[in-house]
N, C-alpha and C positions, 0 to 999 in steps of 0.2 A: 673391596672394590666392586664386587658383583652386587652387593646391597646398594651402594651408591648409584650404580648404573640403573638398577631396577627402580630406585626412587626417582631418578631423573626422568625415565621413560613414563612411569606411572603419573608423575606430576605433570608431564607434558600433555598426556591424554586427558587428565582431569581438568587441567587449565583450559584446554581446547574446548571441552564441553561447556564449561562455565562461560567462556568467551562467546561460544555459539548461541547460548541463551541470551546473552547481552545483545548480540546483533539481532536476534529474533525479536527481542523486546523493542528495539529501535524500529524494525520493520512494522511491528504492530502499531507503534505510535504514529508512524507515517500514514497509516490507513485509519487513524482515529479509533483505535481499539486499545483498551487498557491492558497492558501486559499482565498486570496482577490478576485482573478478572479472567483473562484467557488461560493463563497457566493454572490459576486456582481451579477453574472448572475442569481442566484436564486432569489435575491431580485428584480432585474429589471423585470424578467419574472413574478414573483408573484404579482407585483404591477400593471400589466395590468388589464384593466377592465374585460376582459373575464376570466382572472385568478382569480380575486377577487370573481367573481360570482361563478366560479367553486369551489373555496375554501369554500365558505359558503355552497354550495350544498353538498360538501364532508364532511363538519364538522357536518351537521345535523345528519346523521346516527351514526357517532362516538359519538356524544353527547348523543343521546338516548341510545346507547349501554352502555355508561359509567354510565348513570343513573340506568339502569337495574342492572349493576354489583354493583354499590354503595349501592343500597338498601340492598343487601345481606351483603356487607362489614360492614354496620352499625351494624349488629347483629353478625358479626363474621362468616357469611356464605360465602363460596366461590362458587358463581354460575358461573362455567366455561362453562355452557351450553347455554349461550346467543346465541352463533353461531347456534346451532341446533334449538333453540326456534324461532329465527326470520326467519330462512329459512322455517320451516314448517308452521309458521304462515303466512308468506307472500304468500306462494303457495296456501294455503287453502283460504285465504282472497281474493286473486286475482281471483281464480276460482269462489268463492261465488259471488263476485261482478259482474262477467260477466253473471251470471244467473239472475240478478235482473233488474227491470225496475222501478226506483223510481225517485222522484224529486231530483234535484242536491244535495242540502244540506243533505237530508236524505240518499241518495245513498252513498255519501262519508262517512257519519257517520256510516252507517251499515257496510261498509268494514273495517273501522278503529276499530270498536268495535269487529268485528269478529277476526281481527288480534290479538287484545289484549286478547280475550277469549282463542284463540288457544294457544298463547304464555303462558298464565297463566296455562292452562290445562297441557301443556307439561312440564312446570317447576314443576307442582304439583306432577308429578310422582316421581321426586327426593325427594320432600318434604315428601311424604308419606313413601318412603323407609327410610328416615332418622328418621322421627318421630316415626314410628312404628317398624322398624327393625334395626335401628342403623347404616344404611349404610351411609358412609361418602359422602357428597354431591359432592365432587370433583370427586370421582370415578363414581358415578351414572350419573352426568351431562356429563362427558366425554363420557361414554358409550352411553348416549342418543343422543349425537352429531352424533355418527356414525349411530345409528338407524334412526335418523331424516334424514340424508343424503340418506340412502337406501330407507326408506319409501317414502320420497319426490320424488326420482327418479322413483320409481314404480308408484306412484299416477300420476305423470306427464305423464309418458309414456303410461300408460294403461287406465287412467280414465279422466284426466283433459286436455289432449293434444288436440290442435287444429292446423291444418296445417296453416302455414304462407306462403301465395302465394309468390313465387320467392325467398324463403329463406329456408335454411336447419335448421334454429333455431327451437328448440322444445319449445313450449310456450302454455300457456293457451289462452282462448278466449280473444279478445280485449275488454277492458272496454268501456262502452258507454260514450259519452261526459258528461253525468250527473255525472259520477263517476270520472271525471278528475278534478284535482285542477289547477286553472289558474296560469299562470306565473305572476311574479311581474314586468316584463319588462315595462309595461305601467307606473307603478309608478316611476321607475328609469328614464324613458324618461321625465316624467313630472317634475322631479327634475333636469333635464338638463344633465343627464348622457347619453353619446353616447354608446348605447349597441351594441356590434359587432353582426353580424349575426351568428346564431347558438348557442348563449349563452342565457340561460333562468334561471332566478333566481326563484327557486321553492318556492311557497307560504307555503309549509309544514314547513318552518322555524318558522312560528307562532305557529304551533302545538308543535314544539320542545321547544319553549319558554314557552308555557303553561305547558308542561311536566316538565320543570325545576322548574317553580313556584310551581306546584303540589308536586313535590319531596321535595322542601323546606318546604312547609306547612305540609306535611305528617310527615317528620322526626323531625322538630323543633317546630311545633305548634300544635301537637295532642298528646293525651295520648298514642296512639299506638307508635308514634315516640319516646316518652320518654322511654317507655318499650323497644323499639328496641335498642336504644342507651345504656340503662342501661344494657341490656343483653350482648351487645357487649363489654361493659367496664368491667363488672364483672358478669359472668353467675351465680355464686354461690349466690351472694347477690341479684340478680334479682329474682332468683328462691325462695329464702328465703322470699322475699317480696310478693310472691304470683303470680308472672308472670308464666303463663302456657306455658311451653317450646314447647309442641307439637303444640298448637294453634299458637304460634309465628312463628315457623318454617313453618307451612302450609301457613299462611297469607303472611309472608315475601317472600317466594319463588313464591307464586302466583302473588304478586304485581310486583316482579322482572321480572317474565315472561311476565306480561302484558306490562310493559315498553319495554321489548325485542321485543314484537310483532310489535311495532311501527317503529323499526329500518329502514326497507326498504320501508315503506309505502310512503314516499316522492317520491322516484324515480318511484315506481309503479304507483302512482296516477298522476304523472307528466310526466316525460320523457318517460318511457317505455310503460305505458298504459296497461300492462299485466305482468304476471310472465314469465320470460324466463331464459334459462340456461346462459345468459350473465350477469345476476344480480351478483354484486360483492359478494365475499365470504371473510371470515376472519375478518369481522367487529366486531364480538363478541369478538375475542381475542384482537384486537386493543383497544376495549372499556375498557378492563381490564387495559391496559397501561394508557389510558386517565383518568380513575378513580383514579389510583395511583398517577399520576402526579398532578391531580386536587384535591387530598386529599379529595375526596368524597363530595366536596362542589360544589353547582350548578354553581356559577359564575366561579370559578377556573376551573371546568371541561369544561365549555364552551370555556374558553381561551385555555385550553390544546387541545381541539378538533380542534380549529382553527389553532393552532400551528402544529399539526400533518397533518392537511389538507393542510396547506401551504407547508410543507416539501414535501408531496406527489406530489402536483401539480408543485411546482417550480423545482423539480428534473427532470421533463420531458425535460427541455431545456439542461441539462448537456450532454446528448449523442450527441446533435448537435454541441456541443463545444468541443468534444473530451475529456470530463471529465466523469469518471465513475459515473453513476447515483446511484450506490450502496451507495454513500456517504450519501444519504437520510436515508437508513436503518441504517447505522453506527451512524449518528447523533441521530436518534430516539432511538436506543438502549442505547446510552450513556446518553441521557436525562433521560430515564426511570431509569437507574441505579443510576445516580447521584442525581436525585430528590428524589428517595425512600430513599437513604442513608442520604441525607441532612434532609429530613423530620423526619427520625428516630432520628438523632442527635438533631434536634430542639425539638422533643418530650421529649427526655431525659433531655435536658437543661431546658425546661419549668418545667418538673416534679421535677428536683433537686431544681429549684428556689422555687417552691411551698412548697417543704419539708422544705427548709431553712426558708422561711417566716413563716410557721406554727410553726416551732420550736422556732423562735424568739418571736412569739406572746404568745406561751405557757410559755416561760421563763419570759416574762413580766408579765403575769397574775399571776405567782407564786411568784413574788417578794412581800415581806412583807413590808408595809409602815413603815418608820422610826418613 
């Protein structure tokens, strides 16, 4: 039965993606663009070595953002504040790391832990408001996003800023070499991959894999994870069984914020080497989409992150071919809508099947032997 359920849900997701591509093709036809040409250009450009490296690098923050969102989703909490959590955490951690002088491994570890602590602390504000004042987490986390943006701008401008010679960019101090994570290009070269100049595969991808494994163990292999999923499935029954709502809210939001703190650590410890105003924004909101498409499952979310990263990277070539690059946004939006709808239909189909099977077993048990 579990296998059939998994097949139904996987088929629903794959079918939704195919359907979204068909709808995107129709949209392209409406604006007099050949779908074959547009999709072909995207696939060819996305299959280049430099593009594949870029796709993996782009997918890592999206995956970590999705994990942060998914932790809350498992309990029925909507942490819309991942955006603000990772931005304030990245700023403080980058500034903190620039003040330290430690051996390489310890230096990186200290920065990563600081980012997780700040992210957890910022998310805990919304948790406290919900647990003790009944403030809905959607409202509080959205407001905290705005506060985080303003607070971060003030801290960077007034306290953490360090002038970058020959640049107008506002940034924190540069991280020491001991705080930088190495590129994986030597590994690719050893495997016979001809890495183009200017492309660096960030080693933070291993941290993202560890985060995914940790998320899986936490949610599906611990008592806390069982309580988390139980509360998400049926809050009333979970509370009746003795689960402490306030404790669960505080822990869940703190863990979610901790994962959020990791979102931009890869680029900061690798490519940027500091916090700057050039650091991408909007990853927290995209992480919500990745979590929804990936159904809060670690492997599926990783594939969804790679899909969104591929669309984002491959769309860059469209402008050079006279094709509106906005097709990437359209495809992404259609994928989100169709996958969410398909997953809900699959959930209802599985639920109806379970009800029928339970009814059939009950009827069989009630039969009186002749």
